[in-house]
PANUNU-616328 format. One record per residue (C-alpha): residue in one letter; x, y, z. Coordinates in steps of 0.1 Angstrom, whole numbers, padded with zeros to 4 digits, always signed. Layout:
BEGIN
AXYZ;...
END
This chain:
BEGIN
M+2462+3156+0111;L+2470+3162+0146;R+2456+3145+0174;T+2456+3156+0211;R+2446+3140+0241;L+2448+3139+0280;N+2467+3113+0297;I+2462+3106+0337;S+2490+3088+0354;Q+2499+3081+0392;K+2537+3086+0401;Q+2548+3076+0437;T+2576+3094+0451;L+2595+3098+0484;Q+2601+3132+0500;Q+2613+3145+0531;K+2599+3176+0543;L+2605+3195+0572;S+2572+3201+0596;P+2568+3237+0607;Q+2580+3228+0643;Q+2612+3216+0629;I+2615+3247+0604;Q+2607+3270+0638;F+2634+3250+0656;V+2663+3253+0628;Q+2654+3289+0627;L+2661+3294+0666;L+2689+3274+0666;Q+2711+3295+0641;L+2700+3328+0661;P+2727+3343+0680;T+2718+3355+0717;I+2707+3392+0706;G+2688+3375+0676;L+2669+3354+0700;E+2659+3381+0723;Q+2644+3401+0693;R+2627+3366+0679;V+2611+3363+0715;K+2600+3399+0716;Q+2583+3395+0682;E+2563+3364+0691;I+2549+3380+0721;E+2537+3408+0699;I+2518+3385+0676;N+2507+3358+0697;P+2484+3370+0725;V+2484+3334+0741;L+2522+3336+0750;E+2534+3363+0775;E+2562+3370+0802;A+2559+3349+0835;D+2549+3371+0865;P+2556+3354+0898;L+2528+3374+0918;Q+2502+3372+0889;D+2506+3334+0889;E+2500+3334+0926;L+2468+3355+0922;L+2456+3335+0895;S+2464+3300+0909;D+2440+3311+0939;L+2412+3323+0914;E+2415+3290+0894;I+2411+3267+0926;E+2379+3285+0934;T+2365+3291+0899;E+2371+3251+0895;K+2352+3242+0926;E+2322+3260+0913;W+2325+3242+0881;E+2333+3208+0891;S+2296+3194+0891;T+2287+3210+0860;E+2320+3197+0841;D+2315+3162+0852;E+2277+3158+0838;P+2269+3173+0803;S+2234+3195+0806;S+2206+3179+0786;E+2205+3204+0760;E+2241+3195+0753;A+2231+3161+0750;E+2204+3166+0728;E+2224+3190+0701;G+2257+3168+0705;I+2293+3172+0716;D+2312+3203+0699;P+2334+3186+0677;V+2363+3211+0686;D+2359+3199+0723;K+2357+3165+0715;N+2387+3158+0692;E+2407+3189+0698;E+2410+3193+0739;I+2435+3216+0753;D+2455+3196+0781;W+2461+3230+0804;E+2477+3209+0830;S+2504+3201+0805;F+2509+3234+0791;I+2508+3254+0824;Q+2534+3232+0841;N+2557+3231+0810;T+2558+3267+0802;E+2591+3274+0817;Y+2622+3258+0817;D+2642+3250+0852;G+2669+3226+0842;D+2703+3221+0857;T+2719+3239+0826;Y+2698+3274+0827;I+2669+3288+0843;M+2653+3314+0820;P+2651+3349+0841;Q+2625+3374+0845;W+2626+3404+0821;D+2636+3433+0838;E+2602+3460+0833;D+2621+3489+0843;R+2648+3487+0817;K+2640+3512+0791;E+2655+3511+0755;L+2668+3546+0750;P+2668+3560+0711;N+2701+3559+0699;P+2715+3596+0694;Y+2717+3610+0661;H+2752+3610+0647;E+2765+3628+0618;S+2775+3603+0590;F+2809+3607+0573;L+2793+3615+0540;E+2769+3643+0557;E+2802+3657+0575;L+2820+3659+0541;E+2789+3676+0521;R+2789+3702+0549;H+2827+3709+0545;V+2820+3712+0507;R+2795+3738+0511;L+2820+3759+0529;L+2844+3759+0496;D+2839+3785+0470;L+2824+3768+0443;S+2801+3778+0410;D+2768+3760+0405;D+2785+3736+0378;E+2814+3728+0403;R+2791+3720+0432;L+2773+3696+0406;I+2806+3680+0401;A+2814+3679+0437;D+2780+3660+0444;Q+2791+3635+0418;I+2826+3629+0435;L+2814+3622+0468;G+2784+3600+0454;S+2814+3581+0437;L+2835+3575+0466;D+2844+3539+0474;E+2845+3522+0509;D+2881+3534+0514;G+2874+3570+0502;Y+2888+3570+0469;F+2872+3582+0437;R+2880+3558+0409;R+2852+3567+0384;D+2862+3581+0351;P+2860+3621+0351;E+2843+3616+0316;A+2818+3594+0331;V+2809+3628+0355;V+2809+3650+0325;D+2783+3628+0310;N+2759+3622+0339;I+2760+3657+0346;A+2751+3666+0310;F+2726+3641+0306;N+2706+3649+0337;H+2714+3684+0342;G+2720+3700+0308;R+2752+3716+0319;L+2786+3712+0303;V+2816+3707+0319;D+2851+3694+0313;R+2876+3668+0324;A+2898+3697+0337;A+2868+3712+0361;V+2864+3678+0375;E+2901+3676+0385;R+2900+3707+0399;V+2871+3702+0422;R+2883+3664+0432;K+2920+3682+0443;Q+2900+3708+0465;I+2880+3681+0483;Q+2910+3659+0483;Q+2925+3686+0509;L+2894+3684+0532;D+2892+3665+0565;P+2903+3637+0567;L+2931+3648+0539;G+2937+3626+0510;I+2898+3619+0508;A+2886+3615+0469;S+2922+3602+0457;R+2927+3584+0425;D+2947+3558+0442;L+2969+3549+0471;Q+2997+3566+0452;D+2980+3598+0451;C+2966+3595+0485;L+3002+3591+0503;L+3013+3623+0481;C+2987+3645+0492;Q+2992+3635+0526;V+3028+3639+0528;R+3028+3676+0510;Y+3003+3690+0539;S+3021+3670+0565;D+3039+3689+0593;S+3072+3671+0593;D+3108+3679+0584;P+3108+3699+0549;E+3141+3682+0539;I+3123+3646+0547;R+3091+3660+0532;R+3105+3668+0499;K+3127+3637+0497;A+3093+3617+0504;I+3075+3635+0478;R+3098+3629+0452;L+3104+3591+0462;L+3061+3591+0460;E+3064+3608+0425;H+3093+3592+0407;E+3104+3562+0428;W+3069+3543+0435;D+3077+3510+0418;A+3107+3507+0438;F+3092+3522+0469;E+3065+3488+0464;K+3090+3464+0461;K+3111+3478+0490;H+3146+3481+0470;F+3162+3503+0494;E+3195+3500+0479;K+3182+3516+0447;L+3162+3542+0465;K+3192+3550+0484;N+3210+3557+0452;R+3184+3577+0435;L+3176+3599+0463;D+3209+3601+0477;V+3204+3594+0510;D+3218+3572+0539;D+3201+3540+0559;E+3189+3567+0585;E+3174+3594+0562;L+3155+3565+0543;K+3143+3552+0574;E+3128+3587+0584;I+3110+3590+0550;F+3096+3555+0550;E+3084+3564+0588;L+3068+3597+0574;I+3054+3577+0547;R+3041+3548+0570;G+3024+3574+0595;M+3001+3584+0566;D+2965+3567+0563;P+2959+3547+0533;R+2922+3547+0537;P+2909+3578+0546;G+2874+3568+0540;A+2873+3540+0562;V+2860+3560+0592;L+2833+3541+0616;S+2808+3566+0629;P+2795+3560+0665;E+2763+3540+0652;E+2786+3516+0630;D+2811+3511+0656;T+2783+3496+0682;Q+2774+3472+0656;Q+2809+3456+0661;Y+2799+3449+0698;I+2797+3409+0706;D+2775+3395+0732;P+2792+3362+0740;D+2765+3330+0738;F+2783+3314+0762;E+2808+3316+0795;V+2832+3290+0803;Y+2855+3290+0830;Y+2879+3265+0847;E+2877+3264+0885;P+2903+3243+0901;A+2895+3224+0933;G+2911+3232+0964;D+2944+3251+0966;G+2947+3246+0926;L+2978+3223+0932;S+2961+3188+0928;G+2954+3195+0892;E+2917+3189+0901;G+2887+3210+0892;E+2859+3214+0869;F+2845+3235+0841;V+2817+3261+0848;I+2796+3266+0814;R+2766+3290+0814;L+2745+3300+0783;N+2739+3337+0780;H+2704+3345+0783;R+2704+3377+0808;N+2677+3396+0787;L+2657+3365+0777;P+2620+3365+0794;A+2607+3336+0810;L+2578+3328+0789;R+2546+3307+0797;I+2511+3302+0784;S+2486+3329+0798;P+2465+3315+0824;E+2438+3341+0815;Y+2434+3325+0781;K+2425+3293+0803;M+2398+3308+0821;M+2386+3324+0789;W+2385+3290+0775;E+2367+3274+0806;N+2339+3301+0804;M+2333+3296+0767;K+2327+3256+0775;Q+2300+3266+0802;K+2281+3286+0777;K+2252+3265+0761;G+2249+3263+0722;T+2275+3261+0699;G+2275+3288+0678;G+2299+3298+0648;N+2314+3325+0667;D+2322+3301+0699;T+2339+3278+0674;Q+2359+3302+0657;A+2371+3316+0691;K+2377+3281+0704;K+2398+3275+0675;F+2416+3309+0677;I+2427+3302+0714;R+2438+3264+0704;D+2457+3276+0676;K+2475+3301+0693;V+2481+3281+0725;E+2498+3253+0701;S+2520+3277+0684;A+2532+3290+0718;Q+2538+3255+0734;W+2556+3248+0696;F+2578+3281+0703;I+2585+3275+0742;D+2597+3240+0734;S+2616+3249+0703;I+2635+3275+0725;R+2641+3247+0752;Q+2654+3224+0726;R+2678+3252+0712;Q+2694+3258+0745;N+2695+3221+0753;T+2713+3217+0720;L+2735+3246+0723;M+2747+3235+0759;K+2752+3198+0750;T+2774+3210+0719;M+2792+3236+0741;K+2801+3207+0768;T+2815+3187+0740;I+2837+3211+0726;V+2853+3218+0760;A+2857+3183+0767;L+2873+3177+0733;Q+2893+3210+0742;E+2901+3207+0779;D+2937+3220+0776;F+2927+3251+0758;F+2904+3262+0782;K+2925+3254+0815;H+2956+3272+0797;G+2944+3292+0765;E+2968+3270+0744;G+2973+3235+0732;L+2941+3234+0706;K+2933+3202+0691;P+2924+3192+0656;M+2885+3191+0657;I+2861+3191+0628;L+2823+3194+0629;K+2820+3155+0625;D+2835+3150+0656;I+2811+3168+0676;A+2779+3158+0658;E+2788+3122+0665;R+2793+3125+0702;I+2758+3144+0705;Q+2743+3122+0681;M+2729+3148+0656;D+2734+3157+0622;I+2765+3176+0610;S+2742+3205+0595;T+2728+3211+0630;V+2763+3212+0644;S+2769+3239+0618;R+2743+3263+0627;V+2753+3260+0662;V+2787+3272+0661;N+2777+3299+0632;G+2778+3334+0649;K+2783+3320+0682;Y+2808+3333+0707;V+2825+3321+0739;Q+2837+3341+0767;T+2868+3325+0783;H+2898+3337+0808;F+2919+3337+0777;G+2892+3365+0756;V+2862+3361+0734;F+2862+3335+0707;E+2841+3325+0680;L+2833+3287+0682;K+2842+3279+0646;Y+2879+3289+0660;F+2878+3259+0678;F+2873+3238+0644;S+2905+3231+0625;E+2924+3204+0605;G+2948+3184+0618;L+2986+3177+0611;E+3010+3150+0624;T+3044+3154+0641;E+3072+3135+0638;S+3061+3119+0671;G+3027+3108+0656;E+3006+3131+0677;D+2981+3151+0660;V+2980+3190+0663;S+2958+3215+0653;S+2966+3238+0621;R+2960+3270+0645;E+2990+3258+0664;V+3013+3257+0634;K+2999+3292+0627;K+3007+3305+0657;I+3042+3290+0655;I+3047+3308+0623;Q+3034+3342+0634;Q+3059+3337+0663;V+3087+3330+0640;I+3079+3359+0618;D+3076+3382+0645;Q+3112+3374+0660;E+3131+3372+0625;N+3157+3395+0616;K+3137+3424+0594;K+3165+3429+0572;K+3168+3397+0559;P+3132+3380+0564;L+3125+3344+0563;S+3114+3330+0528;D+3086+3303+0529;Q+3112+3277+0524;A+3130+3289+0556;L+3096+3286+0573;T+3094+3252+0562;D+3126+3240+0574;I+3124+3260+0609;L+3090+3239+0614;K+3104+3206+0602;D+3133+3212+0629;K+3103+3216+0655;G+3087+3183+0645;Y+3061+3198+0622;K+3058+3178+0591;V+3045+3207+0568;A+3050+3211+0531;R+3065+3247+0518;R+3032+3253+0497;T+3012+3246+0530;V+3032+3272+0548;T+3026+3298+0521;K+2988+3292+0527;Y+2987+3295+0563;R+3010+3327+0561;E+2988+3341+0537;S+2959+3333+0560;L+2975+3353+0586;N+2977+3381+0561;L+3015+3385+0562;P+3032+3393+0531;V+3063+3375+0515;A+3100+3379+0527;R+3104+3408+0503;L+3076+3430+0515;R+3085+3422+0551;K+3120+3436+0550;Q+3124+3470+0572;I+3153+3494+0574;L+3170+3490+0608;
END
């Protein structure tokens, strides 16, 4: 016989949970400048108590508040007899709003930044419409003399192009899809025939099967020397393996050409576009724009010969409006306090105002805390990388822990600060992550950044003999001669991170 029973037990556990204010701060901290501007606009829309500061309006409201306070001074000191009988409103008693604190603490005006006024005349114009790459291709396809079945095939091909513009789908899958969805029977030959017609559209080589097919199509229709073009076609059709591996001697023998002709053939092929579909539209191109979050400049003192000077560090908040708690809601609150009785509607209204005021203050405090944290982190980075910000080189090894220990914050906080943030310097725009790298020790015992070693590898490869490129072991020996103790496998890792091919593939005909 089964017996069932209920047991009640207590269990004590320790859990760490973030408060709503902490969650809001973390969310704001990881936002870049543009993201913060959008977040501020969103908060203003959903919280009527939060508004953009207007100096002229502030002055008028201040005068009005002084007169109003004089009229209410006697009534605020002593409650009315009716209020005394009914008791004090619990909202007023336990959850009063300290308006002086809120009004005086809505704008930050420290030594690091001042939140500027929002330019009301600045209007955001809608982005003009630009025809997408696929729409342009579809328009070109409509100009082809295709049957109804061939147009179905063309739609399938265009819808199957990858980001590089290649058609890597199995033609049999196109045949099956058209038969299943449209009840029309087509064959592989028809799919290949339509694909080749699309391949000749602009950009030339679109819908190719692979890189070899793409280059071959472009070379066939290129405006180049007929003899060089004929030999380039032969190379791509029959000597692709030797071409990929840059076996120049084999290619010269099989094509019956000398160094000069082979060089012209390679130059012709190198001039083709290996990714005909990787064409950014104007809309996509604007998304690549970077708005730096910081500006850091070094200003030498005097004539600059003394070696003394100071760093100027600015936080970018050009389009961030100055925020405040609306004084109008303070007046509304005071008017409600003067009303007699404690009706349910008044209680709900007071609770609504109090909640919105607290939410607005939390938001302003979170922004202020975010700005202070960002500035503190940026100042520490500059302090540890002075040589780079002065001269554009001499990057030192630095990790997140180095910053976290100096500003006495958690590593995760520093990680959120540097993620997706950029700084404008005299030497260009850099992501904050750029300044963090592992360290290597030289023979003299000095620590250097791995980025400096990568820079040397890049310079050595740029200056190498292209007929006889340097192997990774040769690069390791050169670094050793310069005083850098780096293993060959480390050199290989650095070379690959620089997107540099192995020595065999760097070989060129000069």
